[in-house]
C-alpha positions in Angstrom: 0.0 0.0 0.0 1.3 3.4 -0.9 1.3 5.8 2.1 1.9 9.5 1.8 4.7 10.8 3.9 4.5 14.2 5.7 7.5 16.6 5.7 10.3 15.2 7.9 9.1 11.6 7.8 10.9 8.6 6.5 10.3 4.8 6.4 12.5 2.5 8.3 12.5 -1.3 7.7 13.2 -4.1 10.1 12.9 -7.9 10.2 14.7 -8.4 6.9 12.7 -5.5 5.4 9.4 -7.2 6.2 8.2 -4.5 8.6 8.0 -0.9 7.5 7.4 1.9 9.9 7.1 5.6 9.5 9.5 7.7 11.6 9.8 11.4 12.1 12.7 13.3 13.6 10.3 16.1 14.4 7.4 14.1 15.9 8.6 10.7 17.1 11.0 7.9 16.3 11.2 4.5 18.1 14.5 3.5 19.8 16.3 0.3 20.5 14.2 0.0 23.7 11.0 -0.7 21.7 12.8 -3.4 19.6 14.2 -5.1 22.8 10.8 -5.0 24.5 9.0 -6.6 21.5 11.6 -9.3 21.5 11.4 -9.8 25.3 7.7 -10.1 25.5 6.5 -13.7 25.3 2.7 -13.8 25.0 1.2 -17.0 26.4 -0.8 -19.4 24.2 1.0 -18.1 21.1 -0.7 -14.7 21.7 -4.2 -16.0 20.8 -5.7 -13.5 23.2 -5.7 -9.7 23.3 -2.5 -7.8 23.5 -2.6 -4.1 24.5 0.3 -1.7 24.1 0.0 1.3 26.5 1.6 4.4 25.0 2.2 2.9 21.6 3.8 6.0 20.0 4.2 5.4 16.3 3.0 1.8 16.7 6.5 0.2 16.7 5.8 -2.4 19.3 2.5 -3.7 17.8 4.2 -3.9 14.4 7.3 -5.7 15.8 5.1 -8.2 17.7 2.5 -8.9 15.0 4.4 -11.9 13.7 4.5 -13.6 17.2 0.8 -13.2 18.2 -2.3 -14.8 16.6 -4.8 -12.6 18.3 -5.6 -8.9 18.2 -3.3 -6.0 19.2 -4.6 -2.7 20.4 -2.1 0.2 20.6 -3.2 3.1 22.9 -1.7 6.6 22.2 -2.8 9.9 23.6 -1.1 12.1 21.0 -3.2 12.4 17.8 -0.2 13.0 15.5 1.5 9.8 16.8 -1.6 7.8 16.6 -2.2 8.9 13.0 1.4 8.0 12.1 0.9 4.6 13.7 -2.3 4.0 11.7 -0.5 4.7 8.5 2.3 2.3 9.3 -0.3 -0.4 10.2 -1.9 0.2 6.8 1.4 0.1 5.0 2.1 -3.3 6.5 -1.5 -4.6 5.6 -2.1 -5.3 9.3 -5.4 -3.5 9.8 -7.2 -6.8 10.6 -4.7 -7.5 13.5 -3.7 -4.1 14.9 -6.0 -1.3 16.0 -4.7 2.1 17.1 -6.8 4.0 19.7 -6.1 7.7 20.0 -7.2 7.8 23.7 -5.9 8.6 27.2 -5.3 5.2 28.8 -7.8 6.3 31.5 -10.5 6.1 28.9 -9.5 2.8 27.2 -12.1 0.9 29.2 -14.8 2.5 27.0 -13.5 0.1 24.3 -11.8 -2.7 26.1 -13.5 -4.8 28.8 -11.6 -4.9 32.1 -9.9 -8.2 32.7 -9.9 -9.2 29.0 -6.2 -8.8 28.0 -3.8 -11.8 28.0 -0.8 -9.5 27.5 0.0 -5.8 28.2 3.2 -4.2 27.0 4.5 -0.7 27.7 7.4 1.5 26.9 6.3 4.3 29.2 7.8 7.8 29.7 11.0 7.4 31.6 11.5 10.7 33.3 9.6 12.3 36.2 8.6 15.9 35.7 10.9 17.6 38.1 10.4 21.1 36.6 8.6 22.8 33.8 11.9 24.1 32.5 13.2 20.6 32.0 10.2 19.5 29.9 10.0 22.6 27.8 13.5 22.1 26.5 12.1 19.4 24.2 9.6 19.4 21.4 6.1 18.8 22.8 5.7 15.4 21.2 9.0 14.1 22.5 8.4 15.8 25.9 5.1 13.9 26.4 6.7 10.6 25.1 9.7 10.9 27.5 8.4 12.7 30.5 5.5 11.7 32.8 3.3 14.6 31.7 0.3 12.5 30.6 1.1 9.1 32.2 3.3 8.0 35.1 4.3 4.7 36.6 1.2 4.5 38.8 -1.2 5.1 36.0 0.5 2.6 33.7 0.7 -0.2 36.2 -2.9 0.3 37.5 -4.2 0.4 34.0 -2.3 -2.8 33.1 -3.7 -4.5 36.2 -7.3 -3.5 35.2 -6.8 -4.7 31.6 -5.2 -8.0 32.4 -6.8 -11.4 33.1 -5.7 -13.1 36.3 -2.2 -14.5 36.1 -1.6 -12.6 32.8 1.6 -10.7 32.0 2.8 -7.1 31.8 6.0 -6.6 29.9 7.7 -3.3 30.4 10.9 -1.5 29.5 12.3 1.3 31.6 15.5 2.8 33.1 17.4 1.0 35.9 17.9 4.3 37.9 14.1 4.1 38.7 14.1 0.4 39.4 12.9 0.7 43.0 10.1 3.0 42.0 9.1 0.6 39.3 9.0 -2.4 41.7 7.0 -0.4 44.2 4.5 0.6 41.6 4.2 -2.9 40.3 3.6 -4.4 43.7 1.1 -1.6 44.6 -0.9 -2.6 41.5 -0.8 -6.3 42.4 1.7 -7.1 39.6 4.5 -9.4 40.8 7.8 -9.0 39.1 9.0 -12.4 37.8 11.8 -11.7 35.3 14.2 -8.9 35.0 16.9 -8.5 32.3 19.4 -5.7 32.3 20.8 -4.2 29.1 24.3 -2.7 28.9 25.5 -0.4 26.2 29.1 -1.8 26.2 31.1 -4.4 28.2 32.0 -3.2 31.7 29.5 -0.3 31.5 26.5 0.3 33.8 23.1 -0.9 32.7 21.0 1.7 30.9 17.8 -0.4 30.2 15.8 -2.9 32.2 13.2 -5.3 30.8 10.6 -6.5 33.3 8.0 -9.3 33.2 5.3 -9.1 35.9 2.3 -11.3 36.5 -1.1 -10.1 37.8 -1.9 -11.5 41.2 1.2 -13.7 41.2 3.0 -14.7 44.4 6.0 -12.8 45.6 8.5 -15.5 45.1 10.3 -17.0 42.1 11.8 -13.9 40.6 14.6 -14.5 38.1 17.4 -12.2 36.8 18.1 -13.2 33.2 21.5 -13.1 31.6 22.5 -9.6 30.6 22.2 -8.1 27.1 25.1 -6.1 25.8 24.2 -4.0 22.8 27.4 -2.6 21.4 31.0 -3.7 20.7 33.8 -1.7 22.1 34.1 0.1 18.7 30.5 1.3 19.0 29.0 -1.1 16.4 26.0 -3.3 17.3 26.8 -6.8 18.6 25.6 -9.7 16.5 22.9 -10.5 19.0 21.3 -7.1 18.5 21.6 -7.3 14.7 19.8 -10.6 14.8 17.0 -9.1 16.8 16.6 -6.2 14.3 16.6 -8.7 11.4 14.3 -11.2 13.1 16.9 -13.9 12.8 16.0 -15.2 16.3 12.3 -15.6 15.6 10.5 -18.8 14.8 8.8 -19.0 11.5 
């Protein structure tokens, strides 16, 4: 399908050029975090149930997960420009029958989705707390909302995930390790038990800059696992083969 691009937009291709996604340096571009989260998420029962992406941005995570789920995916995005960009990417990939993009505040998503009906929730939420208006206003409005907790914070994301999920279903989330204790507190307050954590490091012997989390609704508080680390770059700054394989989809089952 031919999709008209707006000024400043481009099309990026992943998974051996099978997935096409519209990016914009002025509005929104997905990062490695989204690719890692889509790879980390492991929907149960081959994803035959409903998957919801909270804060979908330009639809990257639903597009990257479409090949691994058999059921429906709903992406929820509060910013109209990003939601519209996501819809065009979904159409470009001929996935309208599988992926639906909702331009809504996640507080209102229950007008469309019945509570307790989702098998999987994924989220790449805003990473930064709003400590001052000055900090936020340094960025473009679209990026500020995507990166700072202006419209959604950890409490809202985790409580919304709990309300969406079936009992014992999973939330998969990516975030920053420097907020790990806040994240764990928010998860437990929302009755989501962390079960798997995986830390991502930019280079060998560096500190982790990404954490991937798998939490279960109403799970018990035991049995947490720390998975082997992911290192994204070689010492020369190039991507390690493991990351290239994720981008190309070489580690995915047919």
